[in-house]
PyMOL CGO cylinders between C-alpha atoms (Angstrom):
from pymol import cmd
from pymol.cgo import CYLINDER

trace = [
    CYLINDER, 0.00, 0.00, 0.00, 1.36, 3.42, -0.94, 0.3, 1, 1, 1, 1, 1, 1,
    CYLINDER, 1.36, 3.42, -0.94, 0.92, 6.33, 1.44, 0.3, 1, 1, 1, 1, 1, 1,
    CYLINDER, 0.92, 6.33, 1.44, 1.83, 9.95, 0.71, 0.3, 1, 1, 1, 1, 1, 1,
    CYLINDER, 1.83, 9.95, 0.71, 2.47, 12.49, 3.47, 0.3, 1, 1, 1, 1, 1, 1,
    CYLINDER, 2.47, 12.49, 3.47, 3.34, 16.15, 3.64, 0.3, 1, 1, 1, 1, 1, 1,
    CYLINDER, 3.34, 16.15, 3.64, 7.09, 16.66, 3.80, 0.3, 1, 1, 1, 1, 1, 1,
    CYLINDER, 7.09, 16.66, 3.80, 7.86, 18.18, 7.18, 0.3, 1, 1, 1, 1, 1, 1,
    CYLINDER, 7.86, 18.18, 7.18, 11.59, 17.61, 7.04, 0.3, 1, 1, 1, 1, 1, 1,
    CYLINDER, 11.59, 17.61, 7.04, 13.16, 15.28, 9.58, 0.3, 1, 1, 1, 1, 1, 1,
    CYLINDER, 13.16, 15.28, 9.58, 10.11, 15.18, 11.84, 0.3, 1, 1, 1, 1, 1, 1,
    CYLINDER, 10.11, 15.18, 11.84, 7.89, 13.52, 9.18, 0.3, 1, 1, 1, 1, 1, 1,
    CYLINDER, 7.89, 13.52, 9.18, 8.79, 9.96, 10.16, 0.3, 1, 1, 1, 1, 1, 1,
    CYLINDER, 8.79, 9.96, 10.16, 8.16, 10.58, 13.85, 0.3, 1, 1, 1, 1, 1, 1,
    CYLINDER, 8.16, 10.58, 13.85, 4.89, 12.42, 13.17, 0.3, 1, 1, 1, 1, 1, 1,
    CYLINDER, 4.89, 12.42, 13.17, 3.28, 9.57, 11.22, 0.3, 1, 1, 1, 1, 1, 1,
    CYLINDER, 3.28, 9.57, 11.22, 3.65, 6.25, 13.03, 0.3, 1, 1, 1, 1, 1, 1,
    CYLINDER, 3.65, 6.25, 13.03, 3.29, 3.14, 10.90, 0.3, 1, 1, 1, 1, 1, 1,
    CYLINDER, 3.29, 3.14, 10.90, 2.72, -0.41, 12.04, 0.3, 1, 1, 1, 1, 1, 1,
    CYLINDER, 2.72, -0.41, 12.04, 3.40, -3.55, 10.04, 0.3, 1, 1, 1, 1, 1, 1,
    CYLINDER, 3.40, -3.55, 10.04, 0.57, -6.07, 10.20, 0.3, 1, 1, 1, 1, 1, 1,
    CYLINDER, 0.57, -6.07, 10.20, 0.27, -9.61, 8.86, 0.3, 1, 1, 1, 1, 1, 1,
    CYLINDER, 0.27, -9.61, 8.86, -3.10, -11.11, 8.03, 0.3, 1, 1, 1, 1, 1, 1,
    CYLINDER, -3.10, -11.11, 8.03, -4.85, -13.40, 5.61, 0.3, 1, 1, 1, 1, 1, 1,
    CYLINDER, -4.85, -13.40, 5.61, -7.50, -12.04, 3.25, 0.3, 1, 1, 1, 1, 1, 1,
    CYLINDER, -7.50, -12.04, 3.25, -9.66, -14.45, 1.28, 0.3, 1, 1, 1, 1, 1, 1,
    CYLINDER, -9.66, -14.45, 1.28, -7.05, -17.16, 1.76, 0.3, 1, 1, 1, 1, 1, 1,
    CYLINDER, -7.05, -17.16, 1.76, -4.03, -15.07, 0.71, 0.3, 1, 1, 1, 1, 1, 1,
    CYLINDER, -4.03, -15.07, 0.71, -1.37, -14.04, 3.22, 0.3, 1, 1, 1, 1, 1, 1,
    CYLINDER, -1.37, -14.04, 3.22, -0.65, -10.31, 3.26, 0.3, 1, 1, 1, 1, 1, 1,
    CYLINDER, -0.65, -10.31, 3.26, 1.62, -7.81, 4.96, 0.3, 1, 1, 1, 1, 1, 1,
    CYLINDER, 1.62, -7.81, 4.96, 0.69, -4.14, 5.16, 0.3, 1, 1, 1, 1, 1, 1,
    CYLINDER, 0.69, -4.14, 5.16, 2.20, -1.07, 6.72, 0.3, 1, 1, 1, 1, 1, 1,
    CYLINDER, 2.20, -1.07, 6.72, -0.62, 1.02, 8.13, 0.3, 1, 1, 1, 1, 1, 1,
    CYLINDER, -0.62, 1.02, 8.13, -1.15, 4.00, 10.37, 0.3, 1, 1, 1, 1, 1, 1,
    CYLINDER, -1.15, 4.00, 10.37, -2.67, 2.81, 13.66, 0.3, 1, 1, 1, 1, 1, 1,
    CYLINDER, -2.67, 2.81, 13.66, -5.71, 5.03, 13.01, 0.3, 1, 1, 1, 1, 1, 1,
    CYLINDER, -5.71, 5.03, 13.01, -6.51, 3.50, 9.59, 0.3, 1, 1, 1, 1, 1, 1,
    CYLINDER, -6.51, 3.50, 9.59, -9.96, 1.92, 9.45, 0.3, 1, 1, 1, 1, 1, 1,
    CYLINDER, -9.96, 1.92, 9.45, -10.23, -1.66, 8.25, 0.3, 1, 1, 1, 1, 1, 1,
    CYLINDER, -10.23, -1.66, 8.25, -12.71, -0.59, 5.56, 0.3, 1, 1, 1, 1, 1, 1,
    CYLINDER, -12.71, -0.59, 5.56, -10.11, 1.78, 4.10, 0.3, 1, 1, 1, 1, 1, 1,
    CYLINDER, -10.11, 1.78, 4.10, -7.41, -0.90, 4.15, 0.3, 1, 1, 1, 1, 1, 1,
    CYLINDER, -7.41, -0.90, 4.15, -9.77, -3.24, 2.32, 0.3, 1, 1, 1, 1, 1, 1,
    CYLINDER, -9.77, -3.24, 2.32, -10.95, -0.73, -0.28, 0.3, 1, 1, 1, 1, 1, 1,
    CYLINDER, -10.95, -0.73, -0.28, -7.88, 1.43, -0.93, 0.3, 1, 1, 1, 1, 1, 1,
    CYLINDER, -7.88, 1.43, -0.93, -5.02, -0.74, 0.29, 0.3, 1, 1, 1, 1, 1, 1,
    CYLINDER, -5.02, -0.74, 0.29, -6.17, -4.09, -1.06, 0.3, 1, 1, 1, 1, 1, 1,
    CYLINDER, -6.17, -4.09, -1.06, -8.35, -2.78, -3.90, 0.3, 1, 1, 1, 1, 1, 1,
    CYLINDER, -8.35, -2.78, -3.90, -11.29, -4.95, -2.80, 0.3, 1, 1, 1, 1, 1, 1,
    CYLINDER, -11.29, -4.95, -2.80, -14.13, -2.56, -3.47, 0.3, 1, 1, 1, 1, 1, 1,
    CYLINDER, -14.13, -2.56, -3.47, -17.00, -4.97, -2.74, 0.3, 1, 1, 1, 1, 1, 1,
    CYLINDER, -17.00, -4.97, -2.74, -16.90, -3.77, 0.86, 0.3, 1, 1, 1, 1, 1, 1,
    CYLINDER, -16.90, -3.77, 0.86, -19.00, -0.62, 0.80, 0.3, 1, 1, 1, 1, 1, 1,
    CYLINDER, -19.00, -0.62, 0.80, -18.97, 2.44, 3.04, 0.3, 1, 1, 1, 1, 1, 1,
    CYLINDER, -18.97, 2.44, 3.04, -22.46, 3.65, 3.78, 0.3, 1, 1, 1, 1, 1, 1,
    CYLINDER, -22.46, 3.65, 3.78, -22.56, 5.37, 7.15, 0.3, 1, 1, 1, 1, 1, 1,
    CYLINDER, -22.56, 5.37, 7.15, -19.21, 5.24, 9.04, 0.3, 1, 1, 1, 1, 1, 1,
    CYLINDER, -19.21, 5.24, 9.04, -21.18, 4.51, 12.25, 0.3, 1, 1, 1, 1, 1, 1,
    CYLINDER, -21.18, 4.51, 12.25, -21.99, 0.75, 12.01, 0.3, 1, 1, 1, 1, 1, 1,
    CYLINDER, -21.99, 0.75, 12.01, -25.67, 1.54, 11.40, 0.3, 1, 1, 1, 1, 1, 1,
    CYLINDER, -25.67, 1.54, 11.40, -26.04, 0.26, 7.83, 0.3, 1, 1, 1, 1, 1, 1,
    CYLINDER, -26.04, 0.26, 7.83, -23.83, -2.85, 7.69, 0.3, 1, 1, 1, 1, 1, 1,
    CYLINDER, -23.83, -2.85, 7.69, -22.72, -2.28, 4.09, 0.3, 1, 1, 1, 1, 1, 1,
    CYLINDER, -22.72, -2.28, 4.09, -19.12, -2.67, 5.28, 0.3, 1, 1, 1, 1, 1, 1,
    CYLINDER, -19.12, -2.67, 5.28, -19.65, -6.06, 6.95, 0.3, 1, 1, 1, 1, 1, 1,
    CYLINDER, -19.65, -6.06, 6.95, -16.76, -8.50, 6.56, 0.3, 1, 1, 1, 1, 1, 1,
    CYLINDER, -16.76, -8.50, 6.56, -15.73, -11.60, 8.48, 0.3, 1, 1, 1, 1, 1, 1,
    CYLINDER, -15.73, -11.60, 8.48, -12.77, -11.60, 10.86, 0.3, 1, 1, 1, 1, 1, 1,
    CYLINDER, -12.77, -11.60, 10.86, -11.99, -15.16, 11.92, 0.3, 1, 1, 1, 1, 1, 1,
    CYLINDER, -11.99, -15.16, 11.92, -15.49, -16.07, 10.76, 0.3, 1, 1, 1, 1, 1, 1,
    CYLINDER, -15.49, -16.07, 10.76, -17.26, -13.42, 12.85, 0.3, 1, 1, 1, 1, 1, 1,
    CYLINDER, -17.26, -13.42, 12.85, -19.24, -10.68, 11.11, 0.3, 1, 1, 1, 1, 1, 1,
    CYLINDER, -19.24, -10.68, 11.11, -17.82, -7.24, 11.92, 0.3, 1, 1, 1, 1, 1, 1,
    CYLINDER, -17.82, -7.24, 11.92, -18.48, -3.73, 10.67, 0.3, 1, 1, 1, 1, 1, 1,
    CYLINDER, -18.48, -3.73, 10.67, -15.20, -2.69, 9.06, 0.3, 1, 1, 1, 1, 1, 1,
    CYLINDER, -15.20, -2.69, 9.06, -16.04, 1.02, 9.15, 0.3, 1, 1, 1, 1, 1, 1,
    CYLINDER, -16.04, 1.02, 9.15, -15.36, 1.20, 12.90, 0.3, 1, 1, 1, 1, 1, 1,
    CYLINDER, -15.36, 1.20, 12.90, -12.68, -1.48, 13.27, 0.3, 1, 1, 1, 1, 1, 1,
    CYLINDER, -12.68, -1.48, 13.27, -9.05, -0.47, 13.02, 0.3, 1, 1, 1, 1, 1, 1,
    CYLINDER, -9.05, -0.47, 13.02, -6.86, -2.21, 10.45, 0.3, 1, 1, 1, 1, 1, 1,
    CYLINDER, -6.86, -2.21, 10.45, -4.26, -3.02, 13.12, 0.3, 1, 1, 1, 1, 1, 1,
    CYLINDER, -4.26, -3.02, 13.12, -6.87, -5.19, 14.84, 0.3, 1, 1, 1, 1, 1, 1,
    CYLINDER, -6.87, -5.19, 14.84, -6.67, -7.80, 12.04, 0.3, 1, 1, 1, 1, 1, 1,
    CYLINDER, -6.67, -7.80, 12.04, -2.98, -8.39, 12.71, 0.3, 1, 1, 1, 1, 1, 1,
    CYLINDER, -2.98, -8.39, 12.71, -2.62, -12.18, 12.89, 0.3, 1, 1, 1, 1, 1, 1,
    CYLINDER, -2.62, -12.18, 12.89, -6.23, -12.81, 11.88, 0.3, 1, 1, 1, 1, 1, 1,
    CYLINDER, -6.23, -12.81, 11.88, -8.15, -14.11, 8.88, 0.3, 1, 1, 1, 1, 1, 1,
    CYLINDER, -8.15, -14.11, 8.88, -10.25, -11.62, 6.93, 0.3, 1, 1, 1, 1, 1, 1,
    CYLINDER, -10.25, -11.62, 6.93, -12.98, -12.62, 4.47, 0.3, 1, 1, 1, 1, 1, 1,
    CYLINDER, -12.98, -12.62, 4.47, -14.66, -10.21, 2.07, 0.3, 1, 1, 1, 1, 1, 1,
    CYLINDER, -14.66, -10.21, 2.07, -17.40, -10.68, -0.50, 0.3, 1, 1, 1, 1, 1, 1,
    CYLINDER, -17.40, -10.68, -0.50, -14.74, -11.12, -3.19, 0.3, 1, 1, 1, 1, 1, 1,
    CYLINDER, -14.74, -11.12, -3.19, -13.71, -14.35, -1.47, 0.3, 1, 1, 1, 1, 1, 1,
    CYLINDER, -13.71, -14.35, -1.47, -17.13, -15.99, -1.73, 0.3, 1, 1, 1, 1, 1, 1,
    CYLINDER, -17.13, -15.99, -1.73, -17.01, -17.11, -5.37, 0.3, 1, 1, 1, 1, 1, 1,
    CYLINDER, -17.01, -17.11, -5.37, -14.42, -19.20, -7.12, 0.3, 1, 1, 1, 1, 1, 1,
    CYLINDER, -14.42, -19.20, -7.12, -13.11, -18.27, -10.56, 0.3, 1, 1, 1, 1, 1, 1,
    CYLINDER, -13.11, -18.27, -10.56, -15.82, -20.36, -12.21, 0.3, 1, 1, 1, 1, 1, 1,
    CYLINDER, -15.82, -20.36, -12.21, -18.62, -20.73, -9.69, 0.3, 1, 1, 1, 1, 1, 1,
    CYLINDER, -18.62, -20.73, -9.69, -20.81, -18.46, -7.59, 0.3, 1, 1, 1, 1, 1, 1,
    CYLINDER, -20.81, -18.46, -7.59, -21.20, -19.14, -3.88, 0.3, 1, 1, 1, 1, 1, 1,
    CYLINDER, -21.20, -19.14, -3.88, -24.71, -20.38, -2.98, 0.3, 1, 1, 1, 1, 1, 1,
    CYLINDER, -24.71, -20.38, -2.98, -25.40, -17.05, -1.26, 0.3, 1, 1, 1, 1, 1, 1,
    CYLINDER, -25.40, -17.05, -1.26, -24.64, -15.22, -4.48, 0.3, 1, 1, 1, 1, 1, 1,
    CYLINDER, -24.64, -15.22, -4.48, -26.81, -17.67, -6.41, 0.3, 1, 1, 1, 1, 1, 1,
    CYLINDER, -26.81, -17.67, -6.41, -29.59, -17.26, -3.85, 0.3, 1, 1, 1, 1, 1, 1,
    CYLINDER, -29.59, -17.26, -3.85, -29.61, -13.48, -4.18, 0.3, 1, 1, 1, 1, 1, 1,
    CYLINDER, -29.61, -13.48, -4.18, -29.86, -13.93, -7.94, 0.3, 1, 1, 1, 1, 1, 1,
    CYLINDER, -29.86, -13.93, -7.94, -32.53, -16.65, -7.89, 0.3, 1, 1, 1, 1, 1, 1,
    CYLINDER, -32.53, -16.65, -7.89, -34.73, -15.05, -5.21, 0.3, 1, 1, 1, 1, 1, 1,
    CYLINDER, -34.73, -15.05, -5.21, -34.27, -11.43, -6.36, 0.3, 1, 1, 1, 1, 1, 1,
    CYLINDER, -34.27, -11.43, -6.36, -32.58, -10.46, -3.10, 0.3, 1, 1, 1, 1, 1, 1,
    CYLINDER, -32.58, -10.46, -3.10, -31.08, -7.24, -4.40, 0.3, 1, 1, 1, 1, 1, 1,
    CYLINDER, -31.08, -7.24, -4.40, -32.13, -4.11, -6.18, 0.3, 1, 1, 1, 1, 1, 1,
    CYLINDER, -32.13, -4.11, -6.18, -29.45, -1.44, -6.29, 0.3, 1, 1, 1, 1, 1, 1,
    CYLINDER, -29.45, -1.44, -6.29, -26.88, -3.85, -4.79, 0.3, 1, 1, 1, 1, 1, 1,
    CYLINDER, -26.88, -3.85, -4.79, -25.21, -1.40, -2.39, 0.3, 1, 1, 1, 1, 1, 1,
    CYLINDER, -25.21, -1.40, -2.39, -26.10, -3.37, 0.76, 0.3, 1, 1, 1, 1, 1, 1,
    CYLINDER, -26.10, -3.37, 0.76, -25.70, -6.80, -0.86, 0.3, 1, 1, 1, 1, 1, 1,
    CYLINDER, -25.70, -6.80, -0.86, -22.03, -7.51, 0.00, 0.3, 1, 1, 1, 1, 1, 1,
    CYLINDER, -22.03, -7.51, 0.00, -22.62, -6.75, 3.67, 0.3, 1, 1, 1, 1, 1, 1,
    CYLINDER, -22.62, -6.75, 3.67, -25.82, -8.78, 3.69, 0.3, 1, 1, 1, 1, 1, 1,
    CYLINDER, -25.82, -8.78, 3.69, -24.03, -11.73, 2.12, 0.3, 1, 1, 1, 1, 1, 1,
    CYLINDER, -24.03, -11.73, 2.12, -21.17, -11.63, 4.61, 0.3, 1, 1, 1, 1, 1, 1,
    CYLINDER, -21.17, -11.63, 4.61, -23.53, -11.41, 7.59, 0.3, 1, 1, 1, 1, 1, 1,
    CYLINDER, -23.53, -11.41, 7.59, -25.50, -14.31, 6.09, 0.3, 1, 1, 1, 1, 1, 1,
    CYLINDER, -25.50, -14.31, 6.09, -22.30, -16.31, 5.58, 0.3, 1, 1, 1, 1, 1, 1,
    CYLINDER, -22.30, -16.31, 5.58, -21.42, -15.93, 9.26, 0.3, 1, 1, 1, 1, 1, 1,
    CYLINDER, -21.42, -15.93, 9.26, -24.92, -17.18, 10.12, 0.3, 1, 1, 1, 1, 1, 1,
    CYLINDER, -24.92, -17.18, 10.12, -24.81, -20.17, 7.76, 0.3, 1, 1, 1, 1, 1, 1,
    CYLINDER, -24.81, -20.17, 7.76, -21.33, -21.16, 8.92, 0.3, 1, 1, 1, 1, 1, 1,
    CYLINDER, -21.33, -21.16, 8.92, -22.64, -21.27, 12.51, 0.3, 1, 1, 1, 1, 1, 1,
    CYLINDER, -22.64, -21.27, 12.51, -26.14, -22.55, 11.74, 0.3, 1, 1, 1, 1, 1, 1,
    CYLINDER, -26.14, -22.55, 11.74, -26.59, -24.44, 8.45, 0.3, 1, 1, 1, 1, 1, 1,
    CYLINDER, -26.59, -24.44, 8.45, -30.35, -24.83, 8.97, 0.3, 1, 1, 1, 1, 1, 1,
    CYLINDER, -30.35, -24.83, 8.97, -31.61, -21.43, 10.12, 0.3, 1, 1, 1, 1, 1, 1,
    CYLINDER, -31.61, -21.43, 10.12, -35.24, -20.49, 10.56, 0.3, 1, 1, 1, 1, 1, 1,
    CYLINDER, -35.24, -20.49, 10.56, -36.66, -17.34, 8.97, 0.3, 1, 1, 1, 1, 1, 1,
    CYLINDER, -36.66, -17.34, 8.97, -36.40, -15.70, 12.40, 0.3, 1, 1, 1, 1, 1, 1,
    CYLINDER, -36.40, -15.70, 12.40, -32.72, -16.69, 12.66, 0.3, 1, 1, 1, 1, 1, 1,
    CYLINDER, -32.72, -16.69, 12.66, -32.02, -15.09, 9.29, 0.3, 1, 1, 1, 1, 1, 1,
    CYLINDER, -32.02, -15.09, 9.29, -33.88, -11.91, 10.17, 0.3, 1, 1, 1, 1, 1, 1,
    CYLINDER, -33.88, -11.91, 10.17, -31.96, -11.65, 13.45, 0.3, 1, 1, 1, 1, 1, 1,
    CYLINDER, -31.96, -11.65, 13.45, -28.58, -12.25, 11.76, 0.3, 1, 1, 1, 1, 1, 1,
    CYLINDER, -28.58, -12.25, 11.76, -29.33, -9.54, 9.19, 0.3, 1, 1, 1, 1, 1, 1,
    CYLINDER, -29.33, -9.54, 9.19, -30.82, -7.08, 11.68, 0.3, 1, 1, 1, 1, 1, 1,
    CYLINDER, -30.82, -7.08, 11.68, -27.59, -5.05, 11.71, 0.3, 1, 1, 1, 1, 1, 1,
    CYLINDER, -27.59, -5.05, 11.71, -27.74, -4.53, 7.95, 0.3, 1, 1, 1, 1, 1, 1,
    CYLINDER, -27.74, -4.53, 7.95, -29.99, -1.99, 6.28, 0.3, 1, 1, 1, 1, 1, 1,
    CYLINDER, -29.99, -1.99, 6.28, -31.46, -2.09, 2.80, 0.3, 1, 1, 1, 1, 1, 1,
    CYLINDER, -31.46, -2.09, 2.80, -33.10, 1.08, 1.60, 0.3, 1, 1, 1, 1, 1, 1,
    CYLINDER, -33.10, 1.08, 1.60, -34.62, -0.54, -1.51, 0.3, 1, 1, 1, 1, 1, 1,
    CYLINDER, -34.62, -0.54, -1.51, -36.41, -3.72, -0.47, 0.3, 1, 1, 1, 1, 1, 1,
    CYLINDER, -36.41, -3.72, -0.47, -38.78, -4.98, 2.18, 0.3, 1, 1, 1, 1, 1, 1,
    CYLINDER, -38.78, -4.98, 2.18, -36.22, -7.65, 3.17, 0.3, 1, 1, 1, 1, 1, 1,
    CYLINDER, -36.22, -7.65, 3.17, -38.49, -10.58, 2.28, 0.3, 1, 1, 1, 1, 1, 1,
    CYLINDER, -38.49, -10.58, 2.28, -36.50, -11.51, -0.83, 0.3, 1, 1, 1, 1, 1, 1,
    CYLINDER, -36.50, -11.51, -0.83, -33.23, -11.09, 1.05, 0.3, 1, 1, 1, 1, 1, 1,
    CYLINDER, -33.23, -11.09, 1.05, -34.44, -13.54, 3.69, 0.3, 1, 1, 1, 1, 1, 1,
    CYLINDER, -34.44, -13.54, 3.69, -35.66, -15.92, 0.97, 0.3, 1, 1, 1, 1, 1, 1,
    CYLINDER, -35.66, -15.92, 0.97, -32.23, -15.66, -0.69, 0.3, 1, 1, 1, 1, 1, 1,
    CYLINDER, -32.23, -15.66, -0.69, -30.43, -16.71, 2.48, 0.3, 1, 1, 1, 1, 1, 1,
    CYLINDER, -30.43, -16.71, 2.48, -32.86, -19.59, 3.10, 0.3, 1, 1, 1, 1, 1, 1,
    CYLINDER, -32.86, -19.59, 3.10, -32.38, -20.70, -0.55, 0.3, 1, 1, 1, 1, 1, 1,
    CYLINDER, -32.38, -20.70, -0.55, -28.60, -20.69, -0.03, 0.3, 1, 1, 1, 1, 1, 1,
    CYLINDER, -28.60, -20.69, -0.03, -28.92, -22.63, 3.23, 0.3, 1, 1, 1, 1, 1, 1,
    CYLINDER, -28.92, -22.63, 3.23, -30.94, -25.32, 1.46, 0.3, 1, 1, 1, 1, 1, 1,
    CYLINDER, -30.94, -25.32, 1.46, -28.44, -25.52, -1.38, 0.3, 1, 1, 1, 1, 1, 1,
    CYLINDER, -28.44, -25.52, -1.38, -25.49, -25.77, 1.02, 0.3, 1, 1, 1, 1, 1, 1,
    CYLINDER, -25.49, -25.77, 1.02, -27.23, -28.54, 3.00, 0.3, 1, 1, 1, 1, 1, 1,
    CYLINDER, -27.23, -28.54, 3.00, -28.11, -30.42, -0.19, 0.3, 1, 1, 1, 1, 1, 1,
    CYLINDER, -28.11, -30.42, -0.19, -24.59, -30.18, -1.56, 0.3, 1, 1, 1, 1, 1, 1,
    CYLINDER, -24.59, -30.18, -1.56, -23.19, -31.33, 1.79, 0.3, 1, 1, 1, 1, 1, 1,
    CYLINDER, -23.19, -31.33, 1.79, -25.30, -34.48, 1.50, 0.3, 1, 1, 1, 1, 1, 1,
    CYLINDER, -25.30, -34.48, 1.50, -27.86, -33.82, 4.23, 0.3, 1, 1, 1, 1, 1, 1,
]
cmd.load_cgo(trace, "trace")
C-alpha cells in the first residue's frame, strides 16, 4: 500500500507512526504497513483494492461494510486495520471461485434479493457468518442475523428468501 504524506523535514517519520501487520485475506497471506488510526474498511478498499466492501454510514448503522474476521461478522467502518494483525479476513470477493458463484450469491440472484446492490455484499457476509454457525436457520434466525444490515430498496423478504435458498443448497450439496 502506498501512502503519501506532507514533507515536514526530519520530523515527518516521527509524526506519522506506521505499524506492520500480517493477516490473511480471502485465503491469501498479506503484509501491510498502516497507520494505527486506519480503518479496516479503508485498508480493504484502498489498500487491497477490494471494493466490494461498501462504506455507507461510518457509524456501524447500515452494515454495508460487513466483513468476516476469523469467521465473525464485523463492521469494518469502525474497526481499526491493526486489529486484524494475525487474523483471517474474508470479504465478499472471497465468496465465489473463478468459475462458480457461492450459494449465497446464487440465492440473491434466484430469489431477487437485491435491487441497487449497495447493501448486498454486507448482507451476504452477515449471512455467511450465520450459515457457517447454523446451516439450517429459521426465517427468524435469518432476520436476526441480518438485523444489523440496512437495505433502503427492499422490504427484506426476498433477502431472507435468498439466504434460506442458499442454506438449502449448502445442505443439499453437503449431503444432508
